[in-house]
N, C-alpha and C positions, 0 to 999 in steps of 0.2 A: 463523053460529059465525065470532067474530072471536077469536082464540088469539094472544097475544105469548109467545114463550118467551125466557126470560133465563138466567141465571146466571153463576157464577165462570169466567172464562176457560178451555177446555180440558175443559169438562166433558159436553164430547156436546151442545150444545144446536143447534149446527146440523145435526147429522146428525138428531136426532130432528124439526127442522122440516122439513127436507127429505123424510124419509120418511114422517110423517104426513100431509104435502101429497099426495103421491106416492100412497098409500093410498085418501087421500079422493078424489082425482081418479079410478084405476082404479075406483071404484064409480059413476062417471057424475057426479060432482061438479063444479060449476065453479069451481076452485080458484086463487086470487091468493097467489101467495108473495113476499113483502116482504125484500129482503135490507136491513136496517137495522143489520149490523155493518158497521164500518169496514174490516174483514178482507174482505169479500165474498167469501166461502165456498160459499153455498148453492146457487151454480149447478152444482158438480160433485156435493153432494149430491143433486141434482134430476136429475144425470145430464145436464149441459149442459154442451158442452166450453167455450164463450164466453160471458164476461161479458156482459149486454146494458149498454148504456152508461150510467154512474151519472147521474143525473138531477142531481148537484150539479156537473156538470163542463159543465152546458149554459148556460154563461154569458151568451151571447147571448140564447135563449129567455128566462133567469129575468130579465133587464135589459128585456127587451122587455115581461112580462107581468107581473114584482113590481116594479121598478125599478131604479135603478143604487145601487151602496152607497155611503153617506153620503148621500146623497139620500131623497126622498120615495118611501116604497115604499107597495104595497097588502097589505093583510092576507089579502085574499081575491081572490088571483089565478086566470085562469082554468089550469084544471089537466083537466079532465075529458077531454081527449084522449090525455094522455100514457103511460096504461097503452096502450092499443092502439096508440100511436107508439113508443114504445122498450121494451116489454113484448118478452120471447122465451116461446114455449111448448115445454116440454118433448115427450118420446113419449108420455105419459099423458095430454097436454092442460092440465097447470099452467100458470099465465101467472106469470112473473116479473119482477120490476121491483127492480132496484138502485137505492139511494138516494145512496148513495156519503156523501163527508163534505164538510163546511165547512171550509177551510183558512184564514180568516181569522176575528177575532174569538175570544171565548171560545167553551164549550161551550154556553151558554146565552145567545147573542149573539143579538140581535134585529136581522138585517138581512134582505134580501130574498130571498138563498138560504134561509136559516132559515124563514122565512115563506112560500115556496115547497115546502119539504119536507113542512112541516106542514101547509099545506093540500091537500098532495097526499095525506099520511095520513088527513086527516079524510075526506078525499072517498072513497077505497078502501074505507074502513074502513064509511062508512056506506052507500056504493052498492052491496057486493060481498055475496054470503052467504057464502063462504067464504074468509077469510083467516087465512092463518099468518104473523105476521111474526116474523124470526129476528133479534133485538134486539142489541145490544153488548153485550159482556162486561160483568157488575159491575152497578152501580146509577147512572152516570149519566145515563143518557136516562130515569129516574124523575124526576130532580130538573127536567128539562125538560118532563115531563110530556106526552110524546109516546104515551102507550101509555092517555090516560086513556078512549079510544074504543073499548077492546075488552072484550069479555064475561068473558075469563079473561086470567090469567096463569100459566104455568106454569113454575116454576124447576126448573132442572135440578142435582142436586147429586150430590158423589161421596161414597162413605163415608169421609167425614173432617172434620175439626173445623171448618177452614178454608173449606168449603164449605159450611156449616152457619151458621158464622158471616156468609156472606154472606147467606145466605137470612135471616138474621136481620133485616140490616140494609135487605135489598130489603120485608121485609114491612113494615117500620115505614113506609119512603116511599111503598109502596103504599098502605098506609092513608092517608096524611098528601095523596097527591092524589086520592083516592076512589077507587080502584083495589078492591074489596070480594073477588072472589073471586080466589082463588089458591090455585094447587094446586102439588103436588111431585111429579117423579119422580126416584127415586135411579137413577143409570146407573152402569156398569161393577161392578156388583156381584159381590162374587167370595164371598160367603155372609158372615155373624156381622154384618150391618147393623143389628140389632136396636138397640142402642143411639142409633144414629143415628135410626132408625126413631122411638123413643119420645121423643128431644128435637125432631123435627120435631112430632108428634101433641101435643105439650106447647105448642106454637105455638098449638095449633087449627088447624091445616092439614091438609088432606085427603093422602095420599099415593094421586096415581092409579097408581103402578104401580113394579115393579123390574125393571130392564133388565142382564142378566148381561153380563158380561164376555165380548167375544168377540172371538178373532184375526181373525176375518173382517173385523170394523170397522177394525184396524190396517193391514190388507191393502188393502182398500177407500181407505182414506186413502192410502196411499202411493202407490196406483196412479192416485189424481183418477177414482174411478168410485163409483157410488149403491152404499150397502151395501144396497138393497134387492136389488140383483143379486145378491147373495151368499147370500141365505136364512139359515136357522139360529135358536137359541133368542132370540136379541135381538132379530130382527125378529118374530119371535112373541111376544114381549112387547109392543112397540110395536103390533101389531096390536090387543092387547087392549087398549091404552091407546086407540086409537083408536075400537074399538070401545065405552068406557066413554065419550067425547067425545060421539060419534053418539048415544048413549041418552040423555045428560044434554040434550042440544040439541034434538033432535030429537021 
């Protein structure tokens, strides 16, 4: 099960990614969580107090294996040891790796650091059985094609039209780069989201579930703790989403 989670900024995609990863790991699965969002908040969602070293900051290692900026570089550098060397494991057994950001060049730049991160993502999504990717907000990553190897893309939306418009753009771009399986999760649902559901279904997309608004999530965010420790209706809803994913994949 290789799942990428994305959506407009602030919709709760990191919370969903971290909680799904923990729930899967608690059932005995070997789960790798990849923080591919420049904000790098997945660690707290997993109950990890300190972020792993962002891979993009390993300039000497990248130069040694992928080449120097402005020179000849390798498109397939060695990355097989990176997860074990630089990943952190949380109390549930989830292995977390933080990608970091590329400070130089455009968002779609072809450079040693970019080639290294892409090779690392390809390696992990090919080798590992359970991978949850927390992607950057919006649709920029789709333009770079970094999620082509995933089995499913989950787009998290709020009950609002701006979030649905982001979904519409993500759906189009995902199709352009060959991602065929897209599903939607409605988050922060306070009731009355029937209109949003109709618009999502009109795009031909499946709604995996709806997560109710939960003040425990707000408190956990303020405290920098995992929402899974809070329990409540929202966690129950995420458990149901996890069960659907497991049933469909396994």
